[in-house]
Biopython code that builds the backbone (N, CA, C, O; Angstrom):
import numpy as np
from Bio.PDB.StructureBuilder import StructureBuilder

atoms = [
    (1, "MET", "N", (-45.000, 9.009, -5.584)),
    (1, "MET", "CA", (-43.628, 9.347, -6.072)),
    (1, "MET", "C", (-42.666, 8.698, -5.081)),
    (1, "MET", "O", (-42.837, 8.900, -3.879)),
    (2, "THR", "N", (-41.667, 7.932, -5.511)),
    (2, "THR", "CA", (-40.742, 7.271, -4.764)),
    (2, "THR", "C", (-39.512, 8.099, -4.605)),
    (2, "THR", "O", (-38.971, 8.567, -5.607)),
    (3, "GLN", "N", (-39.031, 8.313, -3.396)),
    (3, "GLN", "CA", (-37.811, 8.991, -3.081)),
    (3, "GLN", "C", (-36.669, 8.080, -2.846)),
    (3, "GLN", "O", (-36.732, 7.178, -2.011)),
    (4, "ILE", "N", (-35.607, 8.311, -3.587)),
    (4, "ILE", "CA", (-34.396, 7.475, -3.366)),
    (4, "ILE", "C", (-33.340, 8.321, -2.612)),
    (4, "ILE", "O", (-32.931, 9.417, -2.996)),
    (5, "ASN", "N", (-32.944, 7.658, -1.464)),
    (5, "ASN", "CA", (-31.886, 8.207, -0.659)),
    (5, "ASN", "C", (-30.547, 7.555, -0.916)),
    (5, "ASN", "O", (-30.467, 6.335, -0.772)),
    (6, "VAL", "N", (-29.540, 8.219, -1.264)),
    (6, "VAL", "CA", (-28.226, 7.671, -1.524)),
    (6, "VAL", "C", (-27.413, 7.902, -0.241)),
    (6, "VAL", "O", (-27.206, 9.023, 0.223)),
    (7, "ALA", "N", (-26.976, 6.771, 0.289)),
    (7, "ALA", "CA", (-26.172, 6.851, 1.557)),
    (7, "ALA", "C", (-24.697, 7.017, 1.164)),
    (7, "ALA", "O", (-24.188, 6.287, 0.314)),
    (8, "PRO", "N", (-24.044, 7.952, 1.771)),
    (8, "PRO", "CA", (-22.595, 8.087, 1.422)),
    (8, "PRO", "C", (-21.812, 6.904, 1.981)),
    (8, "PRO", "O", (-22.205, 6.277, 2.964)),
    (9, "PRO", "N", (-20.729, 6.632, 1.344)),
    (9, "PRO", "CA", (-19.900, 5.417, 1.805)),
    (9, "PRO", "C", (-19.497, 5.626, 3.244)),
    (9, "PRO", "O", (-19.234, 6.745, 3.686)),
    (10, "ARG", "N", (-19.455, 4.516, 3.966)),
    (10, "ARG", "CA", (-19.034, 4.528, 5.358)),
    (10, "ARG", "C", (-17.504, 4.839, 5.333)),
    (10, "ARG", "O", (-16.794, 4.411, 4.423)),
    (11, "VAL", "N", (-17.057, 5.536, 6.275)),
    (11, "VAL", "CA", (-15.650, 5.918, 6.433)),
    (11, "VAL", "C", (-15.044, 5.201, 7.657)),
    (11, "VAL", "O", (-15.525, 5.353, 8.780)),
    (12, "ASP", "N", (-14.029, 4.454, 7.424)),
    (12, "ASP", "CA", (-13.317, 3.757, 8.477)),
    (12, "ASP", "C", (-11.982, 4.612, 8.739)),
    (12, "ASP", "O", (-10.936, 4.318, 8.161)),
    (13, "GLU", "N", (-12.068, 5.617, 9.583)),
    (13, "GLU", "CA", (-10.957, 6.458, 9.803)),
    (13, "GLU", "C", (-9.722, 5.729, 10.258)),
    (13, "GLU", "O", (-8.631, 6.096, 9.824)),
    (14, "ARG", "N", (-9.810, 4.752, 11.076)),
    (14, "ARG", "CA", (-8.640, 4.006, 11.517)),
    (14, "ARG", "C", (-8.040, 3.288, 10.405)),
    (14, "ARG", "O", (-6.815, 3.317, 10.296)),
    (15, "ALA", "N", (-8.766, 2.628, 9.541)),
    (15, "ALA", "CA", (-8.178, 1.930, 8.412)),
    (15, "ALA", "C", (-7.563, 2.841, 7.473)),
    (15, "ALA", "O", (-6.542, 2.481, 6.888)),
    (16, "GLN", "N", (-8.108, 4.072, 7.247)),
    (16, "GLN", "CA", (-7.509, 5.074, 6.399)),
    (16, "GLN", "C", (-6.168, 5.599, 7.014)),
    (16, "GLN", "O", (-5.208, 5.835, 6.280)),
    (17, "ALA", "N", (-6.115, 5.771, 8.318)),
    (17, "ALA", "CA", (-4.952, 6.167, 8.970)),
    (17, "ALA", "C", (-3.837, 5.124, 8.768)),
    (17, "ALA", "O", (-2.687, 5.453, 8.478)),
    (18, "LEU", "N", (-4.241, 3.836, 8.939)),
    (18, "LEU", "CA", (-3.270, 2.819, 8.803)),
    (18, "LEU", "C", (-2.756, 2.659, 7.355)),
    (18, "LEU", "O", (-1.604, 2.300, 7.112)),
    (19, "TRP", "N", (-3.701, 2.955, 6.378)),
    (19, "TRP", "CA", (-3.268, 2.973, 4.958)),
    (19, "TRP", "C", (-2.163, 4.033, 4.779)),
    (19, "TRP", "O", (-1.137, 3.793, 4.144)),
    (20, "GLN", "N", (-2.411, 5.168, 5.347)),
    (20, "GLN", "CA", (-1.426, 6.327, 5.296)),
    (20, "GLN", "C", (-0.138, 5.896, 5.904)),
    (20, "GLN", "O", (0.911, 6.231, 5.354)),
    (21, "GLU", "N", (-0.126, 5.176, 7.000)),
    (21, "GLU", "CA", (1.147, 4.727, 7.631)),
    (21, "GLU", "C", (1.938, 3.718, 6.678)),
    (21, "GLU", "O", (3.158, 3.755, 6.519)),
    (22, "VAL", "N", (1.094, 2.837, 6.084)),
    (22, "VAL", "CA", (1.708, 1.850, 5.164)),
    (22, "VAL", "C", (2.280, 2.565, 3.932)),
    (22, "VAL", "O", (3.375, 2.230, 3.480)),
    (23, "ALA", "N", (1.557, 3.533, 3.393)),
    (23, "ALA", "CA", (2.047, 4.261, 2.237)),
    (23, "ALA", "C", (3.323, 5.086, 2.587)),
    (23, "ALA", "O", (4.256, 5.193, 1.791)),
    (24, "ALA", "N", (3.312, 5.666, 3.825)),
    (24, "ALA", "CA", (4.530, 6.476, 4.149)),
    (24, "ALA", "C", (5.770, 5.560, 4.392)),
    (24, "ALA", "O", (6.894, 5.873, 4.000)),
    (25, "ALA", "N", (5.489, 4.401, 5.069)),
    (25, "ALA", "CA", (6.603, 3.378, 5.243)),
    (25, "ALA", "C", (7.054, 2.905, 3.902)),
    (25, "ALA", "O", (8.261, 2.770, 3.701)),
    (26, "SER", "N", (6.189, 2.646, 2.973)),
    (26, "SER", "CA", (6.617, 2.196, 1.630)),
    (26, "SER", "C", (7.439, 3.219, 0.946)),
    (26, "SER", "O", (8.461, 2.869, 0.356)),
    (27, "ASP", "N", (7.067, 4.462, 0.982)),
    (27, "ASP", "CA", (7.896, 5.558, 0.446)),
    (27, "ASP", "C", (9.222, 5.638, 1.052)),
    (27, "ASP", "O", (10.213, 5.846, 0.352)),
    (28, "GLU", "N", (9.296, 5.473, 2.403)),
    (28, "GLU", "CA", (10.539, 5.552, 3.084)),
    (28, "GLU", "C", (11.464, 4.436, 2.730)),
    (28, "GLU", "O", (12.664, 4.655, 2.557)),
    (29, "ILE", "N", (10.918, 3.192, 2.611)),
    (29, "ILE", "CA", (11.661, 2.051, 2.150)),
    (29, "ILE", "C", (12.200, 2.272, 0.748)),
    (29, "ILE", "O", (13.382, 2.020, 0.513)),
    (30, "ALA", "N", (11.370, 2.739, -0.210)),
    (30, "ALA", "CA", (11.846, 2.984, -1.485)),
    (30, "ALA", "C", (12.990, 4.011, -1.569)),
    (30, "ALA", "O", (13.932, 3.824, -2.339)),
    (31, "ALA", "N", (12.910, 5.050, -0.811)),
    (31, "ALA", "CA", (14.012, 6.029, -0.771)),
    (31, "ALA", "C", (15.263, 5.443, -0.211)),
    (31, "ALA", "O", (16.340, 5.763, -0.714)),
    (32, "ILE", "N", (15.205, 4.560, 0.851)),
    (32, "ILE", "CA", (16.401, 3.971, 1.374)),
    (32, "ILE", "C", (16.982, 3.037, 0.368)),
    (32, "ILE", "O", (18.190, 3.056, 0.135)),
    (33, "VAL", "N", (16.184, 2.240, -0.222)),
    (33, "VAL", "CA", (16.737, 1.218, -1.297)),
    (33, "VAL", "C", (17.313, 2.066, -2.428)),
    (33, "VAL", "O", (18.378, 1.711, -2.933)),
    (34, "ASP", "N", (16.724, 3.096, -2.836)),
    (34, "ASP", "CA", (17.312, 3.931, -3.924)),
    (34, "ASP", "C", (18.670, 4.493, -3.530)),
    (34, "ASP", "O", (19.488, 4.774, -4.406)),
    (35, "ASN", "N", (18.927, 4.661, -2.276)),
    (35, "ASN", "CA", (20.240, 5.243, -1.754)),
    (35, "ASN", "C", (21.329, 4.217, -1.555)),
    (35, "ASN", "O", (22.480, 4.550, -1.270)),
    (36, "ILE", "N", (20.958, 3.002, -1.704)),
    (36, "ILE", "CA", (21.976, 1.879, -1.590)),
    (36, "ILE", "C", (22.503, 1.635, -2.943)),
    (36, "ILE", "O", (21.703, 1.332, -3.828)),
    (37, "PRO", "N", (23.788, 1.735, -3.209)),
    (37, "PRO", "CA", (24.379, 1.489, -4.531)),
    (37, "PRO", "C", (24.341, 0.052, -4.821)),
    (37, "PRO", "O", (25.235, -0.668, -4.376)),
    (38, "GLY", "N", (23.315, -0.466, -5.581)),
    (38, "GLY", "CA", (23.088, -1.799, -5.805)),
    (38, "GLY", "C", (24.190, -2.510, -6.528)),
    (38, "GLY", "O", (24.384, -3.709, -6.331)),
    (39, "LEU", "N", (24.964, -1.763, -7.412)),
    (39, "LEU", "CA", (25.936, -2.436, -8.182)),
    (39, "LEU", "C", (27.223, -2.773, -7.395)),
    (39, "LEU", "O", (28.024, -3.594, -7.840)),
    (40, "THR", "N", (27.414, -2.134, -6.224)),
    (40, "THR", "CA", (28.655, -2.202, -5.504)),
    (40, "THR", "C", (28.416, -2.776, -4.049)),
    (40, "THR", "O", (29.359, -2.771, -3.258)),
    (41, "VAL", "N", (27.238, -3.246, -3.694)),
    (41, "VAL", "CA", (27.051, -3.806, -2.343)),
    (41, "VAL", "C", (27.898, -5.010, -2.183)),
    (41, "VAL", "O", (28.091, -5.765, -3.136)),
    (42, "MET", "N", (28.425, -5.222, -0.981)),
    (42, "MET", "CA", (29.274, -6.422, -0.712)),
    (42, "MET", "C", (29.420, -6.606, 0.812)),
    (42, "MET", "O", (29.195, -5.675, 1.585)),
    (43, "GLY", "N", (29.785, -7.780, 1.209)),
    (43, "GLY", "CA", (30.093, -8.135, 2.564)),
    (43, "GLY", "C", (29.062, -8.978, 3.195)),
    (43, "GLY", "O", (27.886, -8.928, 2.835)),
    (44, "ALA", "N", (29.511, -9.791, 4.183)),
    (44, "ALA", "CA", (28.594, -10.725, 4.811)),
    (44, "ALA", "C", (27.456, -10.026, 5.578)),
    (44, "ALA", "O", (26.299, -10.443, 5.521)),
    (45, "GLU", "N", (27.814, -8.969, 6.283)),
    (45, "GLU", "CA", (26.784, -8.210, 7.043)),
    (45, "GLU", "C", (25.688, -7.649, 6.097)),
    (45, "GLU", "O", (24.494, -7.727, 6.385)),
    (46, "THR", "N", (26.143, -7.088, 4.970)),
    (46, "THR", "CA", (25.222, -6.559, 4.007)),
    (46, "THR", "C", (24.293, -7.673, 3.405)),
    (46, "THR", "O", (23.084, -7.527, 3.227)),
    (47, "ARG", "N", (25.006, -8.795, 3.116)),
    (47, "ARG", "CA", (24.176, -9.852, 2.569)),
    (47, "ARG", "C", (23.128, -10.370, 3.530)),
    (47, "ARG", "O", (22.005, -10.694, 3.143)),
    (48, "SER", "N", (23.515, -10.442, 4.780)),
    (48, "SER", "CA", (22.604, -10.937, 5.863)),
    (48, "SER", "C", (21.413, -9.950, 5.969)),
    (48, "SER", "O", (20.255, -10.363, 6.020)),
    (49, "GLU", "N", (21.733, -8.624, 6.000)),
    (49, "GLU", "CA", (20.649, -7.624, 6.213)),
    (49, "GLU", "C", (19.783, -7.640, 4.962)),
    (49, "GLU", "O", (18.568, -7.511, 5.113)),
    (50, "LEU", "N", (20.298, -7.789, 3.724)),
    (50, "LEU", "CA", (19.489, -7.752, 2.578)),
    (50, "LEU", "C", (18.609, -9.031, 2.491)),
    (50, "LEU", "O", (17.469, -8.975, 2.029)),
    (51, "GLU", "N", (19.160, -10.170, 2.940)),
    (51, "GLU", "CA", (18.348, -11.378, 2.973)),
    (51, "GLU", "C", (17.156, -11.251, 3.899)),
    (51, "GLU", "O", (16.035, -11.605, 3.535)),
    (52, "ARG", "N", (17.417, -10.710, 5.178)),
    (52, "ARG", "CA", (16.337, -10.440, 6.132)),
    (52, "ARG", "C", (15.366, -9.483, 5.583)),
    (52, "ARG", "O", (14.156, -9.677, 5.704)),
    (53, "ALA", "N", (15.863, -8.435, 4.972)),
    (53, "ALA", "CA", (14.880, -7.445, 4.364)),
    (53, "ALA", "C", (14.026, -8.000, 3.299)),
    (53, "ALA", "O", (12.829, -7.717, 3.240)),
    (54, "ALA", "N", (14.637, -8.823, 2.412)),
    (54, "ALA", "CA", (13.916, -9.414, 1.358)),
    (54, "ALA", "C", (12.826, -10.302, 1.869)),
    (54, "ALA", "O", (11.713, -10.264, 1.344)),
    (55, "ALA", "N", (13.092, -11.086, 2.854)),
    (55, "ALA", "CA", (12.191, -12.014, 3.476)),
    (55, "ALA", "C", (11.015, -11.242, 4.082)),
    (55, "ALA", "O", (9.857, -11.611, 3.882)),
    (56, "LEU", "N", (11.303, -10.218, 4.790)),
    (56, "LEU", "CA", (10.269, -9.345, 5.434)),
    (56, "LEU", "C", (9.390, -8.661, 4.452)),
    (56, "LEU", "O", (8.181, -8.543, 4.649)),
    (57, "LEU", "N", (10.030, -8.182, 3.327)),
    (57, "LEU", "CA", (9.294, -7.435, 2.294)),
    (57, "LEU", "C", (8.360, -8.402, 1.537)),
    (57, "LEU", "O", (7.240, -8.031, 1.182)),
    (58, "LYS", "N", (8.821, -9.630, 1.294)),
    (58, "LYS", "CA", (7.964, -10.697, 0.625)),
    (58, "LYS", "C", (6.734, -10.902, 1.547)),
    (58, "LYS", "O", (5.594, -10.916, 1.083)),
    (59, "ALA", "N", (6.994, -11.058, 2.847)),
    (59, "ALA", "CA", (5.852, -11.309, 3.775)),
    (59, "ALA", "C", (4.880, -10.105, 3.803)),
    (59, "ALA", "O", (3.669, -10.308, 3.894)),
    (60, "VAL", "N", (5.357, -8.935, 3.731)),
    (60, "VAL", "CA", (4.549, -7.767, 3.687)),
    (60, "VAL", "C", (3.781, -7.739, 2.391)),
    (60, "VAL", "O", (2.591, -7.423, 2.400)),
    (61, "ALA", "N", (4.414, -8.060, 1.267)),
    (61, "ALA", "CA", (3.764, -8.129, -0.041)),
    (61, "ALA", "C", (2.573, -9.126, 0.051)),
    (61, "ALA", "O", (1.472, -8.836, -0.416)),
    (62, "ASP", "N", (2.813, -10.230, 0.627)),
    (62, "ASP", "CA", (1.804, -11.249, 0.745)),
    (62, "ASP", "C", (0.528, -10.732, 1.537)),
    (62, "ASP", "O", (-0.617, -10.993, 1.166)),
    (63, "ILE", "N", (0.810, -10.020, 2.596)),
    (63, "ILE", "CA", (-0.244, -9.470, 3.429)),
    (63, "ILE", "C", (-1.029, -8.402, 2.656)),
    (63, "ILE", "O", (-2.260, -8.383, 2.646)),
    (64, "LEU", "N", (-0.244, -7.496, 1.994)),
    (64, "LEU", "CA", (-0.909, -6.396, 1.188)),
    (64, "LEU", "C", (-1.640, -6.947, -0.037)),
    (64, "LEU", "O", (-2.643, -6.367, -0.453)),
    (65, "ARG", "N", (-1.184, -8.016, -0.606)),
    (65, "ARG", "CA", (-1.835, -8.610, -1.787)),
    (65, "ARG", "C", (-3.207, -9.105, -1.359)),
    (65, "ARG", "O", (-4.168, -8.929, -2.107)),
    (66, "ARG", "N", (-3.350, -9.763, -0.099)),
    (66, "ARG", "CA", (-4.644, -10.155, 0.320)),
    (66, "ARG", "C", (-5.542, -8.948, 0.538)),
    (66, "ARG", "O", (-6.697, -8.946, 0.113)),
    (67, "THR", "N", (-5.015, -7.914, 1.203)),
    (67, "THR", "CA", (-5.759, -6.713, 1.343)),
    (67, "THR", "C", (-6.235, -6.113, 0.024)),
    (67, "THR", "O", (-7.401, -5.750, -0.126)),
    (68, "GLU", "N", (-5.304, -6.015, -0.932)),
    (68, "GLU", "CA", (-5.660, -5.501, -2.246)),
    (68, "GLU", "C", (-6.775, -6.245, -2.947)),
    (68, "GLU", "O", (-7.680, -5.637, -3.519)),
    (69, "ARG", "N", (-6.699, -7.631, -2.898)),
    (69, "ARG", "CA", (-7.729, -8.386, -3.487)),
    (69, "ARG", "C", (-9.093, -8.176, -2.798)),
    (69, "ARG", "O", (-10.111, -8.060, -3.481)),
    (70, "ARG", "N", (-9.122, -8.130, -1.521)),
    (70, "ARG", "CA", (-10.351, -7.850, -0.810)),
    (70, "ARG", "C", (-10.931, -6.478, -1.051)),
    (70, "ARG", "O", (-12.129, -6.351, -1.303)),
    (71, "GLU", "N", (-10.105, -5.442, -0.979)),
    (71, "GLU", "CA", (-10.572, -4.114, -1.124)),
    (71, "GLU", "C", (-10.878, -3.719, -2.546)),
    (71, "GLU", "O", (-11.830, -2.982, -2.798)),
    (72, "SER", "N", (-10.078, -4.204, -3.481)),
    (72, "SER", "CA", (-10.304, -3.864, -4.876)),
    (72, "SER", "C", (-11.610, -4.577, -5.362)),
    (72, "SER", "O", (-12.361, -4.027, -6.168)),
    (73, "GLY", "N", (-11.836, -5.722, -4.886)),
    (73, "GLY", "CA", (-13.074, -6.487, -5.256)),
    (73, "GLY", "C", (-14.332, -5.797, -4.701)),
    (73, "GLY", "O", (-15.395, -5.718, -5.316)),
    (74, "ARG", "N", (-14.106, -5.325, -3.518)),
    (74, "ARG", "CA", (-15.325, -4.644, -2.795)),
    (74, "ARG", "C", (-15.625, -3.305, -3.469)),
    (74, "ARG", "O", (-16.795, -2.943, -3.588)),
    (75, "HIS", "N", (-14.654, -2.588, -3.895)),
    (75, "HIS", "CA", (-14.890, -1.230, -4.431)),
    (75, "HIS", "C", (-14.340, -1.126, -5.824)),
    (75, "HIS", "O", (-13.704, -0.132, -6.173)),
    (76, "ALA", "N", (-14.571, -2.121, -6.608)),
    (76, "ALA", "CA", (-13.961, -2.192, -7.991)),
    (76, "ALA", "C", (-14.319, -1.011, -8.895)),
    (76, "ALA", "O", (-13.491, -0.579, -9.697)),
    (77, "ARG", "N", (-15.504, -0.502, -8.782)),
    (77, "ARG", "CA", (-16.015, 0.569, -9.602)),
    (77, "ARG", "C", (-15.794, 1.969, -9.061)),
    (77, "ARG", "O", (-16.077, 2.966, -9.726)),
    (78, "VAL", "N", (-15.241, 2.025, -7.745)),
    (78, "VAL", "CA", (-15.044, 3.329, -7.188)),
    (78, "VAL", "C", (-13.633, 3.456, -6.787)),
    (78, "VAL", "O", (-13.064, 2.562, -6.162)),
    (79, "ASN", "N", (-13.023, 4.626, -7.161)),
    (79, "ASN", "CA", (-11.548, 4.832, -6.839)),
    (79, "ASN", "C", (-11.566, 5.306, -5.390)),
    (79, "ASN", "O", (-12.174, 6.329, -5.074)),
    (80, "ARG", "N", (-10.921, 4.587, -4.540)),
    (80, "ARG", "CA", (-10.937, 4.854, -3.147)),
    (80, "ARG", "C", (-9.654, 5.661, -2.719)),
    (80, "ARG", "O", (-9.304, 5.727, -1.541)),
    (81, "SER", "N", (-9.022, 6.231, -3.681)),
    (81, "SER", "CA", (-7.764, 6.907, -3.416)),
    (81, "SER", "C", (-8.052, 8.142, -2.526)),
    (81, "SER", "O", (-9.109, 8.766, -2.608)),
    (82, "ILE", "N", (-7.046, 8.460, -1.668)),
    (82, "ILE", "CA", (-7.152, 9.545, -0.841)),
    (82, "ILE", "C", (-7.125, 10.880, -1.669)),
    (82, "ILE", "O", (-7.537, 11.939, -1.196)),
    (83, "LEU", "N", (-6.622, 10.761, -2.916)),
    (83, "LEU", "CA", (-6.556, 11.913, -3.878)),
    (83, "LEU", "C", (-7.878, 12.246, -4.376)),
    (83, "LEU", "O", (-8.049, 13.345, -4.904)),
    (84, "GLY", "N", (-8.882, 11.372, -4.261)),
    (84, "GLY", "CA", (-10.187, 11.644, -4.809)),
    (84, "GLY", "C", (-10.541, 10.804, -5.977)),
    (84, "GLY", "O", (-9.703, 9.995, -6.376)),
    (85, "PRO", "N", (-11.685, 10.903, -6.569)),
    (85, "PRO", "CA", (-12.128, 10.012, -7.596)),
    (85, "PRO", "C", (-11.369, 10.237, -8.922)),
    (85, "PRO", "O", (-10.792, 11.304, -9.135)),
    (86, "ASP", "N", (-11.375, 9.265, -9.773)),
    (86, "ASP", "CA", (-10.860, 9.446, -11.158)),
    (86, "ASP", "C", (-11.781, 10.396, -11.862)),
    (86, "ASP", "O", (-12.981, 10.438, -11.591)),
    (87, "PRO", "N", (-11.196, 11.186, -12.796)),
    (87, "PRO", "CA", (-12.032, 12.026, -13.596)),
    (87, "PRO", "C", (-12.916, 11.201, -14.524)),
    (87, "PRO", "O", (-12.443, 10.211, -15.081)),
    (88, "VAL", "N", (-14.159, 11.564, -14.707)),
    (88, "VAL", "CA", (-15.095, 10.995, -15.580)),
    (88, "VAL", "C", (-14.800, 11.258, -16.995)),
    (88, "VAL", "O", (-14.728, 12.426, -17.376)),
    (89, "PRO", "N", (-14.620, 10.258, -17.826)),
    (89, "PRO", "CA", (-14.299, 10.551, -19.251)),
    (89, "PRO", "C", (-15.434, 11.170, -20.003)),
    (89, "PRO", "O", (-15.301, 11.462, -21.191)),
]
sb = StructureBuilder()
sb.init_structure("model")
sb.init_model(0)
sb.init_chain("A")
sb.init_seg("    ")
for serial, (resi, resn, name, xyz) in enumerate(atoms, 1):
    if name == "N":
        sb.init_residue(resn, " ", resi, " ")
    sb.init_atom(name, np.array(xyz, "f"), 0.0, 1.0, " ", f" {name:<3s}", serial, name[0])
structure = sb.get_structure()
């Protein structure tokens, strides 16, 4: 009789903690942007800040897009969300 041992997935606690930091920062940025009245923004200082923010966010999106491609490909069939697995249909 053959016994099959299933190894639990390895946990990278540092990567998970960094994911939490990124998610929290993303939520904070979204809240800040939501509080800026987009229809009435004006002024040279505001334009400068928004240009800098847009450039930084585009760079962040590029970094996270690479991470997403690597991680989603590696674990395509497994939901790696901190909230737990998707319900089985």
